[in-house]
SERO-4910 file (N, C-alpha, C, O; in steps of 0.05 Angstrom, whole numbers):
BEGIN
 pado doro    nc1    nc2    nc3   cac1   cac2   cac3    cc1    cc2    cc3    oc1    oc2    oc3
  Unk    A  -2569   1557   -474  -2561   1584   -464  -2575   1606   -480  -2570   1607   -504
  Unk    A  -2592   1623   -468  -2604   1644   -484  -2583   1666   -490  -2563   1668   -476
  Unk    A  -2588   1681   -511  -2570   1701   -521  -2583   1728   -522  -2606   1731   -532
  Unk    A  -2569   1749   -512  -2579   1776   -514  -2559   1793   -529  -2535   1789   -526
  Unk    A  -2569   1811   -546  -2553   1831   -559  -2562   1858   -549  -2586   1865   -552
  Unk    A  -2545   1874   -537  -2552   1898   -523  -2535   1921   -534  -2511   1919   -535
  Unk    A  -2548   1943   -542  -2533   1966   -551  -2530   1986   -528  -2545   1986   -509
  Unk    A  -2509   2003   -530  -2505   2024   -510  -2496   2013   -483  -2507   2020   -462
  Unk    A  -2476   1995   -484  -2468   1981   -459  -2444   1995   -446  -2432   1983   -427
  Unk    A  -2436   2019   -454  -2413   2032   -442  -2417   2037   -412  -2398   2036   -397
  Unk    A  -2442   2044   -404  -2447   2050   -376  -2478   2049   -372  -2493   2043   -391
  Unk    A  -2486   2055   -348  -2515   2059   -343  -2532   2034   -348  -2525   2012   -341
  Unk    A  -2555   2039   -361  -2575   2019   -365  -2564   1996   -382  -2568   1972   -375
  Unk    A  -2551   2002   -404  -2540   1981   -421  -2520   1963   -407  -2521   1939   -410
  Unk    A  -2502   1976   -393  -2482   1960   -378  -2495   1943   -357  -2488   1920   -354
  Unk    A  -2515   1953   -343  -2529   1938   -323  -2544   1914   -335  -2545   1893   -323
  Unk    A  -2557   1919   -358  -2570   1896   -372  -2549   1875   -378  -2554   1851   -374
  Unk    A  -2526   1883   -388  -2505   1863   -394  -2496   1849   -369  -2493   1824   -369
  Unk    A  -2492   1863   -348  -2483   1851   -323  -2503   1831   -312  -2496   1808   -305
  Unk    A  -2528   1839   -310  -2548   1821   -299  -2553   1797   -316  -2556   1775   -306
  Unk    A  -2554   1801   -342  -2559   1777   -360  -2535   1758   -359  -2539   1734   -358
  Unk    A  -2511   1769   -359  -2487   1752   -357  -2487   1737   -331  -2480   1713   -330
  Unk    A  -2494   1750   -309  -2495   1737   -283  -2515   1715   -282  -2511   1695   -268
  Unk    A  -2536   1717   -298  -2557   1696   -299  -2552   1675   -320  -2569   1658   -325
  Unk    A  -2528   1675   -331  -2520   1654   -349  -2526   1658   -379  -2525   1639   -395
  Unk    A  -2533   1682   -386  -2538   1688   -415  -2512   1693   -429  -2492   1702   -417
  Unk    A  -2512   1686   -455  -2491   1696   -473  -2498   1725   -480  -2521   1730   -488
  Unk    A  -2480   1744   -477  -2486   1772   -481  -2467   1783   -502  -2443   1782   -500
  Unk    A  -2479   1795   -523  -2464   1810   -543  -2469   1840   -536  -2491   1850   -539
  Unk    A  -2448   1853   -525  -2450   1880   -515  -2438   1899   -535  -2414   1898   -541
  Unk    A  -2455   1917   -545  -2446   1937   -564  -2439   1963   -550  -2456   1974   -535
  Unk    A  -2415   1974   -555  -2406   1998   -541  -2396   2018   -562  -2385   2011   -583
  Unk    A  -2400   2044   -556  -2390   2065   -574  -2361   2070   -569  -2346   2078   -587
  Unk    A  -2352   2067   -544  -2325   2073   -536  -2308   2047   -534  -2316   2029   -519
  Unk    A  -2286   2045   -548  -2271   2021   -548  -2257   2016   -521  -2249   1994   -515
  Unk    A  -2255   2037   -504  -2243   2033   -478  -2262   2018   -459  -2253   2011   -437
  Unk    A  -2287   2014   -467  -2306   1999   -450  -2300   1969   -450  -2312   1955   -434
  Unk    A  -2283   1960   -467  -2278   1932   -470  -2269   1919   -444  -2278   1898   -436
  Unk    A  -2250   1933   -430  -2239   1921   -405  -2261   1919   -384  -2262   1899   -369
  Unk    A  -2278   1939   -382  -2299   1939   -362  -2319   1916   -368  -2328   1902   -349
  Unk    A  -2326   1912   -393  -2343   1890   -400  -2330   1863   -395  -2343   1844   -387
  Unk    A  -2304   1862   -400  -2289   1837   -395  -2289   1829   -366  -2288   1806   -360
  Unk    A  -2290   1849   -349  -2289   1844   -320  -2315   1831   -310  -2316   1821   -287
  Unk    A  -2336   1831   -326  -2361   1819   -318  -2359   1789   -316  -2375   1776   -302
  Unk    A  -2340   1777   -331  -2339   1748   -331  -2362   1736   -348  -2376   1751   -361
  Unk    A  -2366   1711   -346  -2387   1698   -361  -2382   1699   -391  -2359   1703   -400
  Unk    A  -2403   1695   -406  -2401   1693   -436  -2408   1720   -448  -2429   1722   -461
  Unk    A  -2391   1740   -444  -2396   1767   -453  -2377   1773   -477  -2353   1769   -475
  Unk    A  -2389   1783   -499  -2373   1789   -523  -2376   1819   -529  -2398   1829   -532
  Unk    A  -2353   1833   -529  -2352   1861   -534  -2352   1867   -564  -2337   1855   -579
  Unk    A  -2368   1887   -572  -2368   1897   -600  -2366   1927   -600  -2383   1941   -589
  Unk    A  -2346   1938   -613  -2342   1967   -615  -2357   1976   -640  -2350   1970   -663
  Unk    A  -2379   1992   -636  -2396   1999   -658  -2412   2024   -652  -2422   2027   -630
  Unk    A  -2414   2041   -672  -2433   2064   -671  -2459   2054   -684  -2459   2049   -708
  Unk    A  -2480   2053   -669  -2505   2042   -680  -2517   2060   -701  -2535   2051   -717
  Unk    A  -2508   2084   -703  -2517   2102   -725  -2502   2099   -750  -2506   2113   -770
  Unk    A  -2484   2079   -751  -2469   2072   -775  -2481   2047   -787  -2475   2025   -778
  Unk    A  -2498   2050   -808  -2512   2026   -819  -2493   2006   -830  -2499   1982   -829
  Unk    A  -2470   2014   -841  -2451   1995   -852  -2439   1978   -830  -2436   1954   -833
  Unk    A  -2433   1991   -807  -2422   1975   -785  -2443   1956   -773  -2436   1934   -765
  Unk    A  -2468   1965   -771  -2489   1948   -761  -2493   1924   -779  -2495   1901   -769
  Unk    A  -2493   1928   -805  -2496   1906   -824  -2473   1887   -822  -2476   1862   -823
  Unk    A  -2448   1897   -819  -2425   1880   -817  -2426   1863   -792  -2419   1839   -793
  Unk    A  -2436   1874   -770  -2438   1858   -745  -2460   1836   -749  -2456   1814   -739
  Unk    A  -2481   1843   -762  -2502   1823   -767  -2492   1800   -783  -2499   1777   -778
  Unk    A  -2475   1806   -803  -2463   1785   -819  -2444   1768   -802  -2443   1744   -804
  Unk    A  -2428   1782   -786  -2409   1768   -768  -2423   1748   -750  -2413   1727   -744
  Unk    A  -2447   1755   -741  -2462   1739   -722  -2485   1723   -736  -2504   1716   -723
  Unk    A  -2482   1719   -762  -2504   1707   -778  -2513   1680   -768  -2536   1672   -773
  Unk    A  -2496   1665   -756  -2503   1638   -746  -2512   1639   -717  -2515   1617   -705
  Unk    A  -2514   1662   -705  -2521   1665   -677  -2550   1674   -673  -2557   1697   -681
  Unk    A  -2567   1657   -662  -2594   1665   -656  -2593   1685   -632  -2577   1682   -614
  Unk    A  -2610   1705   -633  -2612   1725   -612  -2639   1725   -599  -2659   1733   -612
  Unk    A  -2641   1715   -575  -2667   1713   -561  -2678   1740   -554  -2702   1744   -555
  Unk    A  -2660   1758   -546  -2669   1784   -537  -2651   1806   -548  -2627   1807   -542
  Unk    A  -2662   1823   -564  -2648   1847   -574  -2658   1871   -558  -2682   1877   -558
  Unk    A  -2639   1884   -545  -2646   1908   -530  -2633   1933   -543  -2609   1936   -542
  Unk    A  -2650   1949   -555  -2640   1974   -567  -2641   1996   -545  -2662   2008   -539
  Unk    A  -2618   2000   -533  -2616   2018   -510  -2600   2043   -517  -2605   2064   -505
  Unk    A  -2582   2042   -536  -2564   2065   -542  -2581   2090   -548  -2600   2089   -564
  Unk    A  -2573   2112   -536  -2588   2137   -541  -2570   2161   -535  -2548   2158   -524
  Unk    A  -2579   2184   -543  -2563   2209   -538  -2582   2231   -532  -2607   2229   -534
  Unk    A  -2571   2254   -523  -2587   2277   -515  -2575   2301   -529  -2551   2301   -537
  Unk    A  -2590   2323   -530  -2580   2348   -541  -2581   2370   -520  -2601   2372   -507
  Unk    A  -2560   2385   -517  -2561   2407   -498  -2580   2429   -507  -2585   2432   -531
  Unk    A  -2590   2444   -488  -2609   2465   -495  -2594   2487   -510  -2571   2493   -505
  Unk    A  -2609   2500   -529  -2599   2522   -543  -2611   2548   -533  -2624   2548   -512
  Unk    A  -2607   2570   -547  -2618   2596   -538  -2647   2599   -545  -2658   2583   -559
  Unk    A  -2659   2620   -535  -2686   2627   -542  -2707   2614   -525  -2701   2597   -508
  Unk    A  -2732   2621   -530  -2754   2610   -515  -2756   2580   -517  -2761   2566   -497
  Unk    A  -2752   2569   -541  -2754   2540   -546  -2729   2525   -539  -2729   2501   -537
  Unk    A  -2707   2540   -535  -2681   2528   -528  -2673   2505   -548  -2663   2484   -540
  Unk    A  -2678   2510   -573  -2672   2490   -594  -2642   2487   -598  -2627   2507   -598
  Unk    A  -2632   2463   -601  -2605   2459   -609  -2601   2466   -638  -2621   2471   -652
  Unk    A  -2576   2467   -648  -2572   2471   -676  -2586   2449   -692  -2589   2426   -682
  Unk    A  -2594   2455   -716  -2609   2435   -732  -2594   2410   -737  -2605   2388   -736
  Unk    A  -2568   2412   -741  -2551   2388   -745  -2551   2371   -720  -2550   2346   -722
  Unk    A  -2551   2384   -697  -2551   2369   -672  -2578   2356   -668  -2580   2333   -658
  Unk    A  -2600   2369   -675  -2626   2358   -674  -2627   2333   -692  -2638   2312   -683
  Unk    A  -2616   2335   -716  -2616   2312   -734  -2599   2289   -723  -2606   2266   -727
  Unk    A  -2577   2295   -710  -2560   2274   -698  -2576   2259   -677  -2575   2234   -676
  Unk    A  -2591   2273   -660  -2607   2259   -640  -2628   2241   -652  -2633   2219   -643
  Unk    A  -2641   2251   -673  -2661   2235   -687  -2648   2210   -699  -2659   2188   -698
  Unk    A  -2624   2213   -710  -2610   2191   -723  -2604   2169   -703  -2608   2145   -708
  Unk    A  -2594   2177   -679  -2586   2157   -659  -2610   2145   -645  -2611   2121   -641
  Unk    A  -2629   2162   -637  -2650   2153   -619  -2674   2140   -634  -2687   2122   -624
  Unk    A  -2679   2150   -658  -2703   2141   -673  -2697   2123   -697  -2709   2103   -701
  Unk    A  -2677   2132   -712  -2671   2117   -737  -2654   2092   -732  -2660   2070   -742
  Unk    A  -2632   2095   -717  -2614   2073   -713  -2627   2048   -701  -2622   2026   -711
  Unk    A  -2645   2050   -681  -2657   2026   -671  -2674   2011   -692  -2675   1986   -691
  Unk    A  -2686   2025   -711  -2701   2011   -731  -2682   1995   -749  -2689   1973   -757
  Unk    A  -2660   2007   -756  -2641   1993   -774  -2627   1970   -760  -2620   1950   -772
  Unk    A  -2622   1973   -734  -2612   1951   -718  -2632   1928   -718  -2625   1905   -722
  Unk    A  -2658   1934   -713  -2679   1914   -714  -2680   1900   -741  -2683   1876   -742
  Unk    A  -2678   1916   -762  -2679   1904   -789  -2655   1885   -794  -2658   1864   -805
  Unk    A  -2631   1894   -785  -2607   1878   -790  -2608   1852   -775  -2597   1832   -784
  Unk    A  -2620   1852   -751  -2620   1828   -735  -2647   1813   -734  -2652   1797   -716
  Unk    A  -2664   1820   -752  -2691   1807   -753  -2688   1776   -755  -2701   1762   -740
  Unk    A  -2672   1767   -773  -2669   1738   -776  -2657   1725   -751  -2665   1703   -744
  Unk    A  -2638   1738   -739  -2625   1727   -715  -2646   1723   -693  -2646   1703   -679
  Unk    A  -2664   1743   -690  -2684   1742   -669  -2705   1721   -676  -2715   1706   -659
  Unk    A  -2713   1721   -702  -2734   1702   -711  -2725   1673   -707  -2741   1655   -704
  Unk    A  -2699   1668   -709  -2688   1641   -706  -2684   1632   -678  -2676   1609   -673
  Unk    A  -2690   1650   -658  -2686   1643   -630  -2711   1631   -618  -2732   1628   -631
  Unk    A  -2709   1624   -593  -2731   1612   -578  -2750   1634   -567  -2774   1631   -569
  Unk    A  -2738   1655   -556  -2755   1676   -543  -2765   1697   -563  -2788   1705   -559
  Unk    A  -2750   1705   -582  -2759   1723   -603  -2770   1750   -592  -2793   1757   -596
  Unk    A  -2752   1764   -578  -2760   1789   -566  -2743   1812   -575  -2718   1810   -578
  Unk    A  -2756   1835   -581  -2742   1860   -587  -2752   1881   -567  -2776   1887   -567
  Unk    A  -2734   1892   -552  -2742   1912   -532  -2727   1938   -538  -2704   1938   -545
  Unk    A  -2741   1961   -535  -2730   1987   -541  -2733   2004   -516  -2756   2008   -506
  Unk    A  -2711   2016   -507  -2712   2032   -483  -2722   2060   -491  -2707   2075   -504
  Unk    A  -2746   2067   -482  -2757   2093   -488  -2757   2111   -463  -2740   2108   -446
  Unk    A  -2777   2128   -462  -2779   2146   -439  -2807   2159   -440  -2819   2163   -461
  Unk    A  -2816   2166   -416  -2841   2182   -415  -2839   2208   -430  -2859   2219   -438
  Unk    A  -2815   2218   -433  -2811   2243   -448  -2820   2241   -477  -2825   2261   -490
  Unk    A  -2822   2216   -487  -2832   2211   -514  -2862   2208   -515  -2872   2204   -537
  Unk    A  -2876   2209   -493  -2905   2207   -493  -2918   2233   -499  -2913   2253   -485
  Unk    A  -2934   2234   -520  -2949   2259   -526  -2970   2265   -505  -2973   2287   -496
  Unk    A  -2984   2244   -497  -3005   2248   -477  -2995   2256   -450  -3010   2269   -435
  Unk    A  -2970   2249   -444  -2959   2255   -417  -2944   2281   -416  -2934   2289   -395
  Unk    A  -2941   2294   -439  -2924   2318   -440  -2939   2342   -429  -2956   2354   -442
  Unk    A  -2932   2350   -405  -2944   2373   -392  -2924   2395   -386  -2930   2415   -374
  Unk    A  -2898   2390   -395  -2878   2410   -388  -2863   2422   -412  -2849   2441   -409
  Unk    A  -2867   2410   -436  -2854   2421   -460  -2824   2418   -459  -2812   2403   -443
  Unk    A  -2811   2432   -478  -2782   2432   -479  -2769   2407   -490  -2783   2388   -497
  Unk    A  -2742   2407   -491  -2726   2384   -500  -2737   2372   -526  -2742   2348   -528
  Unk    A  -2739   2390   -546  -2752   2382   -571  -2738   2359   -585  -2751   2340   -594
  Unk    A  -2712   2360   -587  -2698   2338   -602  -2702   2311   -588  -2708   2292   -601
  Unk    A  -2698   2311   -562  -2701   2286   -547  -2729   2275   -548  -2734   2252   -554
  Unk    A  -2748   2293   -542  -2776   2284   -542  -2785   2274   -569  -2798   2253   -571
  Unk    A  -2778   2289   -590  -2787   2282   -617  -2774   2255   -625  -2788   2239   -638
  Unk    A  -2749   2251   -618  -2736   2226   -625  -2749   2202   -612  -2752   2181   -624
  Unk    A  -2756   2205   -586  -2767   2183   -572  -2796   2178   -580  -2806   2155   -579
  Unk    A  -2811   2199   -587  -2838   2196   -597  -2837   2181   -624  -2854   2164   -629
  Unk    A  -2817   2187   -641  -2814   2173   -666  -2807   2144   -662  -2817   2127   -676
  Unk    A  -2791   2139   -642  -2784   2111   -635  -2809   2095   -627  -2813   2072   -635
  Unk    A  -2827   2108   -612  -2852   2095   -604  -2868   2086   -629  -2878   2063   -630
  Unk    A  -2870   2103   -648  -2885   2096   -673  -2871   2073   -687  -2885   2055   -697
  Unk    A  -2845   2074   -689  -2830   2053   -702  -2835   2026   -689  -2839   2006   -703
  Unk    A  -2834   2025   -663  -2838   2000   -649  -2866   1989   -653  -2870   1965   -655
  Unk    A  -2886   2007   -653  -2913   1998   -659  -2915   1986   -686  -2928   1965   -690
  Unk    A  -2902   1998   -706  -2902   1987   -733  -2887   1960   -734  -2896   1941   -747
  Unk    A  -2865   1959   -720  -2850   1933   -719  -2867   1911   -707  -2865   1888   -716
  Unk    A  -2883   1918   -688  -2900   1897   -675  -2919   1885   -695  -2926   1862   -694
  Unk    A  -2928   1901   -714  -2946   1892   -735  -2931   1877   -757  -2939   1855   -765
  Unk    A  -2909   1888   -766  -2894   1877   -789  -2879   1852   -782  -2874   1835   -800
  Unk    A  -2872   1848   -757  -2857   1824   -749  -2874   1803   -735  -2863   1782   -727
  Unk    A  -2899   1808   -732  -2917   1789   -718  -2917   1762   -731  -2918   1741   -718
  Unk    A  -2917   1761   -758  -2918   1736   -772  -2894   1718   -766  -2896   1694   -770
  Unk    A  -2872   1730   -758  -2848   1715   -751  -2847   1708   -721  -2827   1697   -712
  Unk    A  -2868   1715   -707  -2869   1709   -678  -2852   1727   -661  -2846   1720   -638
  Unk    A  -2843   1750   -672  -2827   1768   -657  -2844   1788   -641  -2862   1800   -652
  Unk    A  -2838   1791   -615  -2853   1810   -598  -2835   1835   -594  -2811   1833   -591
  Unk    A  -2848   1858   -595  -2834   1883   -590  -2847   1899   -568  -2871   1896   -563
  Unk    A  -2831   1915   -554  -2842   1933   -533  -2824   1956   -529  -2799   1954   -532
  Unk    A  -2835   1979   -521  -2820   2002   -511  -2822   2001   -481  -2843   1999   -469
  Unk    A  -2799   2004   -468  -2798   2005   -438  -2788   2032   -428  -2768   2042   -437
  Unk    A  -2803   2042   -409  -2795   2067   -395  -2779   2058   -370  -2790   2045   -353
  Unk    A  -2753   2066   -368  -2737   2056   -346  -2741   2071   -320  -2729   2063   -300
  Unk    A  -2757   2092   -320  -2759   2109   -296  -2738   2130   -296  -2722   2132   -315
  Unk    A  -2737   2146   -276  -2717   2168   -273  -2693   2155   -259  -2691   2153   -235
  Unk    A  -2674   2147   -276  -2651   2131   -267  -2626   2148   -262  -2619   2165   -279
  Unk    A  -2613   2143   -240  -2587   2156   -234  -2565   2140   -248  -2561   2117   -242
  Unk    A  -2551   2153   -267  -2529   2140   -281  -2505   2159   -280  -2506   2181   -268
  Unk    A  -2483   2151   -293  -2459   2167   -293  -2464   2194   -306  -2451   2214   -299
  Unk    A  -2482   2195   -325  -2487   2220   -339  -2513   2234   -330  -2520   2256   -339
  Unk    A  -2527   2222   -311  -2552   2234   -301  -2553   2230   -271  -2564   2210   -261
  Unk    A  -2541   2248   -257  -2538   2245   -228  -2564   2249   -212  -2566   2239   -190
  Unk    A  -2583   2263   -224  -2607   2270   -209  -2630   2250   -211  -2652   2256   -203
  Unk    A  -2624   2226   -220  -2645   2205   -222  -2655   2197   -195  -2641   2199   -175
  Unk    A  -2680   2187   -194  -2693   2181   -169  -2690   2151   -161  -2694   2144   -138
  Unk    A  -2683   2134   -180  -2679   2106   -174  -2652   2096   -184  -2640   2108   -202
  Unk    A  -2642   2075   -172  -2617   2064   -180  -2619   2048   -206  -2641   2038   -212
  Unk    A  -2598   2045   -220  -2598   2031   -246  -2605   2002   -242  -2617   1990   -259
  Unk    A  -2596   1990   -220  -2601   1962   -216  -2631   1957   -210  -2642   1936   -219
  Unk    A  -2644   1975   -196  -2673   1973   -191  -2688   1975   -218  -2706   1960   -223
  Unk    A  -2680   1994   -234  -2693   1998   -260  -2690   1974   -278  -2710   1964   -289
  Unk    A  -2666   1964   -281  -2661   1942   -299  -2674   1916   -288  -2685   1900   -304
  Unk    A  -2673   1912   -263  -2686   1889   -251  -2716   1889   -257  -2728   1869   -264
  Unk    A  -2728   1913   -255  -2757   1916   -261  -2763   1911   -290  -2782   1897   -297
  Unk    A  -2746   1922   -308  -2750   1918   -336  -2746   1889   -344  -2761   1879   -362
  Unk    A  -2728   1876   -332  -2724   1847   -338  -2748   1831   -330  -2755   1811   -343
  Unk    A  -2761   1838   -308  -2785   1825   -300  -2807   1829   -321  -2821   1810   -328
  Unk    A  -2810   1854   -331  -2829   1859   -352  -2823   1843   -377  -2841   1831   -389
  Unk    A  -2798   1842   -384  -2789   1828   -408  -2796   1798   -406  -2806   1786   -424
  Unk    A  -2791   1787   -382  -2797   1758   -378  -2827   1752   -380  -2834   1730   -387
  Unk    A  -2843   1773   -376  -2872   1768   -376  -2886   1777   -402  -2910   1777   -403
  Unk    A  -2870   1785   -422  -2882   1795   -447  -2898   1772   -461  -2889   1750   -463
  Unk    A  -2921   1779   -470  -2938   1760   -485  -2946   1772   -512  -2941   1796   -517
  Unk    A  -2957   1756   -529  -2965   1765   -555  -2984   1789   -553  -2982   1808   -570
  Unk    A  -3001   1789   -534  -3021   1811   -530  -3007   1837   -522  -3019   1858   -526
  Unk    A  -2983   1836   -511  -2969   1859   -502  -2950   1871   -523  -2938   1892   -518
  Unk    A  -2948   1857   -545  -2930   1867   -566  -2939   1894   -577  -2962   1898   -582
  Unk    A  -2920   1912   -580  -2926   1939   -590  -2937   1957   -569  -2951   1977   -576
  Unk    A  -2931   1952   -544  -2941   1970   -522  -2918   1985   -509  -2895   1979   -513
  Unk    A  -2925   2005   -494  -2907   2024   -480  -2910   2019   -451  -2930   2026   -439
  Unk    A  -2890   2007   -438  -2893   1996   -411  -2873   2009   -392  -2851   2016   -399
  Unk    A  -2881   2012   -367  -2864   2022   -345  -2847   2000   -334  -2854   1976   -335
  Unk    A  -2824   2008   -323  -2805   1988   -312  -2817   1974   -288  -2810   1952   -281
  Unk    A  -2837   1987   -274  -2849   1976   -250  -2877   1966   -255  -2893   1963   -236
  Unk    A  -2884   1962   -280  -2911   1952   -287  -2929   1974   -297  -2925   1997   -290
  Unk    A  -2949   1966   -313  -2968   1986   -323  -2959   1997   -350  -2936   1993   -358
  Unk    A  -2978   2010   -363  -2972   2021   -389  -2971   2052   -388  -2981   2064   -369
  Unk    A  -2959   2064   -409  -2958   2093   -412  -2973   2100   -437  -2970   2086   -457
  Unk    A  -2988   2121   -437  -3002   2129   -461  -2982   2140   -482  -2962   2153   -475
  Unk    A  -2988   2135   -507  -2971   2143   -528  -2969   2174   -529  -2954   2185   -546
***
């Protein structure tokens, strides 16, 4: 039985990854920020394990890694993310503390999660680390500006994943950033595609990852995105 560890499973993309993988017979370790999500995850059936954790808390991440020390993780999906509301002025910057919070959750936390679970992934058969990014983090694709905290955090995540692809290659671990598309979720009503279509597409990409694709920025429906 393959095992997935997925962050940000309270709703949306993370929840759908948990649902689809559980449905396909995977053991799923689902990390949620809200402890009330436990019942919803429990309703999925299958081999789903709920973990209440803030991924931006390094002590909590380390404790979970120790708790699961004997559990190989075939697929680590760093999905948890946050956004900052627009502030005043031409640049609409949020307060600096809010900007830092977004960087901590979106850019820093995934790196520390990857570090904490490196051995778990290396001990598995598939040895995959996937990070849910966005075209908003692409410098080459930025033609509209704005959303500084979110864009900067996701661009930083891209750099981190590229470095991870180099530093973890000797252990046979593959990494990739996936753009899920413009997805309609509970917190983003204006998305153009459904969450099940996005996740199904990303799972197809994940299934086809090869050594040559490690450290790349990929679309949910195929193809690459410029950094």
